[in-house]
C-alpha positions as CSV (number, residue, x, y, z in Angstrom):
1,M,15.1,-13.2,15.2
2,L,14.8,-9.3,15.8
3,I,17.3,-6.8,14.8
4,E,17.3,-3.1,15.3
5,I,17.6,-0.6,12.2
6,P,18.5,3.1,12.4
7,A,15.5,4.4,10.5
8,A,14.7,8.2,9.5
9,D,13.0,8.9,12.7
10,G,14.5,6.5,15.2
11,T,15.3,2.9,15.8
12,A,13.1,0.4,13.9
13,E,12.8,-3.5,14.8
14,A,12.7,-5.8,12.1
15,L,12.0,-9.5,11.9
16,V,14.8,-11.6,10.2
17,A,14.2,-15.3,8.6
18,R,17.0,-17.3,7.1
19,P,16.8,-20.7,5.5
20,S,16.6,-23.4,8.0
21,A,19.1,-25.5,6.1
22,G,22.3,-24.5,4.1
23,A,25.0,-21.8,4.5
24,G,24.2,-19.4,1.6
25,P,24.4,-16.7,0.3
26,Y,20.8,-16.0,-0.5
27,P,18.9,-13.3,-2.5
28,G,17.1,-10.9,0.0
29,V,13.5,-10.3,0.4
30,I,11.8,-7.4,2.2
31,L,8.4,-8.4,3.3
32,Y,6.1,-5.6,4.2
33,M,3.3,-6.6,6.8
34,D,-0.2,-5.9,6.9
35,A,-2.0,-3.1,9.3
36,F,-1.8,-5.5,12.2
37,G,1.9,-5.2,12.7
38,L,4.7,-7.7,13.3
39,R,3.6,-10.9,15.0
40,P,4.1,-14.6,15.0
41,R,1.9,-14.8,11.8
42,I,4.3,-12.5,9.9
43,Q,7.2,-14.4,11.3
44,D,5.4,-17.5,10.2
45,M,5.4,-16.1,6.7
46,A,8.5,-14.9,6.4
47,Q,10.1,-18.1,7.5
48,R,8.2,-20.0,4.6
49,I,9.6,-17.6,2.1
50,A,13.2,-17.9,3.5
51,D,12.9,-21.9,3.3
52,W,12.7,-21.3,-0.4
53,G,16.2,-19.9,-0.5
54,Y,16.2,-16.2,0.7
55,V,17.1,-14.1,3.6
56,V,13.7,-12.2,4.6
57,L,13.6,-8.7,6.4
58,A,10.4,-7.9,7.8
59,P,10.6,-4.2,9.5
60,N,8.0,-2.7,11.7
61,V,7.1,0.2,9.3
62,F,5.0,1.7,12.5
63,Y,8.2,2.2,14.6
64,R,7.4,6.0,15.0
65,E,4.2,4.7,17.0
66,G,6.0,2.0,19.2
67,T,7.6,-1.4,19.4
68,A,6.1,-4.4,17.6
69,A,5.3,-5.8,21.1
70,E,3.6,-2.3,22.0
71,L,1.6,-2.4,18.7
72,A,0.5,-6.0,18.9
73,P,-3.1,-6.6,18.5
74,A,-4.9,-6.9,21.9
75,T,-7.9,-8.8,21.0
76,D,-8.5,-12.3,19.2
77,M,-8.4,-11.5,15.7
78,G,-9.9,-14.8,14.9
79,T,-13.6,-13.4,15.0
80,P,-15.0,-10.8,12.9
81,E,-15.4,-8.8,16.1
82,G,-12.0,-8.9,17.3
83,R,-10.3,-8.4,14.0
84,E,-12.8,-4.9,13.8
85,A,-11.7,-4.2,17.3
86,A,-8.0,-4.7,16.2
87,G,-8.4,-2.6,13.0
88,A,-9.9,0.3,15.1
89,A,-6.6,0.5,16.6
90,A,-4.2,-0.1,13.7
91,F,-5.7,1.6,10.9
92,P,-5.1,5.3,12.2
93,R,-1.5,4.5,12.1
94,V,-1.6,3.6,8.3
95,G,-3.1,7.0,8.0
96,R,-0.3,8.7,9.6
97,L,2.4,6.7,7.6
98,S,2.6,9.4,4.9
99,T,4.2,8.7,1.5
100,D,7.1,11.0,2.5
101,K,7.7,9.2,5.8
102,A,7.7,6.0,3.8
103,A,10.0,7.0,1.2
104,Q,12.5,7.9,4.0
105,D,12.4,4.7,5.6
106,I,12.7,2.4,2.3
107,D,16.2,3.5,2.1
108,A,16.9,2.1,5.7
109,W,15.2,-1.1,4.8
110,L,17.3,-1.6,1.7
111,E,20.5,-0.8,3.6
112,A,19.8,-2.9,6.4
113,L,18.8,-6.0,3.9
114,G,22.2,-5.7,2.1
115,Q,24.1,-5.6,5.6
116,L,22.6,-9.0,6.5
117,D,25.0,-12.1,6.6
118,C,24.5,-14.4,3.7
119,V,22.7,-11.9,1.5
120,T,24.0,-12.1,-2.2
121,P,25.0,-8.6,-3.5
122,G,22.5,-7.9,-6.4
123,P,18.7,-7.6,-7.1
124,I,16.1,-8.0,-4.4
125,G,12.6,-9.1,-4.2
126,V,9.7,-7.4,-2.1
127,A,6.4,-8.7,-1.0
128,G,3.6,-6.6,0.8
129,Y,0.3,-7.3,2.3
130,C,-2.7,-4.9,2.4
131,M,-1.1,-1.6,3.2
132,G,2.2,-3.2,2.8
133,A,1.4,-4.0,-0.7
134,R,1.6,-0.2,-1.5
135,L,5.1,0.0,0.3
136,A,6.2,-3.0,-1.8
137,V,5.3,-1.1,-5.2
138,R,6.9,2.2,-3.9
139,T,10.1,0.4,-3.1
140,A,10.0,-1.1,-6.4
141,T,9.4,2.4,-8.4
142,A,12.0,4.3,-6.2
143,H,14.7,1.8,-6.6
144,P,14.4,0.1,-10.1
145,H,17.8,-1.1,-10.2
146,A,17.7,-2.9,-6.8
147,V,14.1,-4.4,-7.1
148,A,13.8,-7.2,-9.5
149,A,10.6,-8.8,-8.1
150,C,7.4,-7.1,-6.6
151,G,4.5,-8.9,-5.1
152,G,1.3,-7.3,-3.6
153,F,-1.3,-9.3,-2.1
154,H,-4.9,-8.2,-0.9
155,G,-3.5,-4.7,-1.2
156,G,-5.4,-1.4,-0.8
157,G,-5.2,1.9,-2.2
158,L,-2.7,0.8,-5.3
159,A,-4.5,2.9,-7.9
160,T,-6.2,5.9,-6.7
161,D,-6.9,9.4,-7.9
162,A,-4.6,10.6,-5.8
163,P,-1.6,12.5,-6.9
164,D,0.9,10.1,-4.9
165,S,-1.2,7.0,-6.0
166,P,1.6,4.3,-6.3
167,H,0.5,3.1,-9.7
168,L,1.6,6.5,-10.8
169,G,5.3,5.6,-10.5
170,L,5.5,2.1,-12.3
171,G,6.7,4.0,-15.3
172,T,10.2,4.0,-13.6
173,A,10.0,0.6,-12.3
174,R,12.0,-2.6,-13.8
175,A,10.7,-5.2,-11.7
176,R,8.3,-8.1,-12.4
177,F,5.2,-7.8,-10.8
178,V,2.5,-10.2,-9.2
179,F,-0.9,-9.0,-7.6
180,G,-3.2,-11.1,-6.2
181,H,-6.5,-8.9,-5.2
182,A,-9.0,-9.6,-2.7
183,D,-12.6,-10.2,-4.2
184,H,-15.1,-7.2,-3.7
185,D,-12.6,-5.3,-1.6
186,R,-13.6,-1.8,-1.0
187,S,-10.0,-0.7,-0.8
188,M,-9.1,-2.0,-4.3
189,D,-12.3,-2.5,-6.3
190,H,-12.6,-3.8,-9.8
191,D,-12.1,-0.3,-11.3
192,A,-9.0,0.2,-9.3
193,V,-7.7,-3.3,-10.5
194,A,-8.4,-2.5,-13.9
195,R,-6.4,1.2,-13.7
196,L,-3.6,-0.6,-12.0
197,G,-3.7,-3.3,-15.1
198,K,-3.4,-0.2,-17.5
199,A,-0.5,1.4,-15.9
200,L,1.2,-2.0,-15.7
201,D,0.7,-2.2,-19.3
202,A,1.7,1.2,-20.2
203,A,5.0,1.0,-18.4
204,G,5.6,-2.3,-20.5
205,L,6.0,-4.6,-17.2
206,E,5.8,-8.1,-16.9
207,A,2.8,-8.7,-14.6
208,A,0.0,-10.4,-13.1
209,N,-2.9,-8.7,-11.8
210,E,-5.6,-10.8,-10.8
211,I,-8.6,-11.0,-8.5
212,Y,-8.8,-14.1,-6.1
213,A,-12.4,-14.9,-6.6
214,G,-14.2,-15.4,-3.2
215,A,-11.1,-14.5,-1.2
216,S,-11.7,-11.5,1.5
217,H,-9.1,-8.5,2.1
218,G,-6.7,-10.0,4.5
219,Y,-7.1,-13.5,3.0
220,S,-3.5,-14.6,3.8
221,M,-3.4,-14.0,7.6
222,A,-4.2,-17.0,9.3
223,D,-4.5,-15.4,12.7
224,T,-7.8,-13.3,11.5
225,S,-11.3,-14.1,10.5
226,A,-10.5,-13.1,6.8
227,F,-8.3,-16.3,6.4
228,D,-8.9,-18.5,3.2
229,A,-6.6,-21.2,3.0
230,E,-6.9,-22.0,-0.8
231,A,-6.3,-18.2,-1.5
232,T,-3.3,-18.3,0.7
233,E,-1.6,-21.1,-0.9
234,R,-2.3,-19.7,-4.2
235,H,-0.5,-16.6,-3.3
236,F,2.4,-18.6,-1.9
237,R,2.8,-20.6,-5.2
238,E,2.7,-17.1,-7.3
239,L,5.1,-15.6,-5.0
240,R,7.5,-18.2,-5.1
241,E,7.4,-18.5,-9.0
242,L,7.8,-14.7,-9.2
243,L,10.8,-14.8,-6.6
244,D,12.5,-17.7,-8.1
245,G,12.1,-16.6,-11.8
246,A,13.3,-13.0,-11.1
247,L,16.2,-13.9,-8.6
248,K,17.4,-17.2,-9.1
249,G,16.5,-17.7,-13.0
């Protein structure tokens, strides 16, 4: 189901997934998409999480650039060539979504989730993929009293030398964290993973920060050539344990 959300610079679409059975209420989860946008794969992932007993909101964080349909990949991403072509269109949008713009939007996503039917008042979870992992961390650090669980998978740029690097805000967070990094990822290399781990430890946070051996960047996206079934199932197990422990424990 698609809904519309009043966001900082216009109206944003968002996918909403609810459990297939049961009346609720349920804890809320924000799912931050990867660079390729809202599409059937993101809907499938949102529904899988929802069927664990959650209401999931997946916003089109690129709404300033167009609707989900307008921004949908125009090539078959199941081949490396098709994925590369789709990335050539998508990745510039990632660069244009500045930290300041993202921060303004996060408030809108939280408010929209809280207004959905059958959402339990109280702490929420966030999960993000690729560039969405940065948004998940920023949500957890900007709203520490609201976010109890934060998962980031094949994320990029989580711990850089930039003054607005997401890891620098972890001192304010209160969530439990789970990170499943891609192996040999140029956007999140082993040094960056270690830097992120040190920041999590320094903040005294309960966290898992692991590299999935042999898994490529984008491993959870079944509509792309990067898909890794084993790594994807591992990430779903770890995400479910995180959400259930933090939001239902």
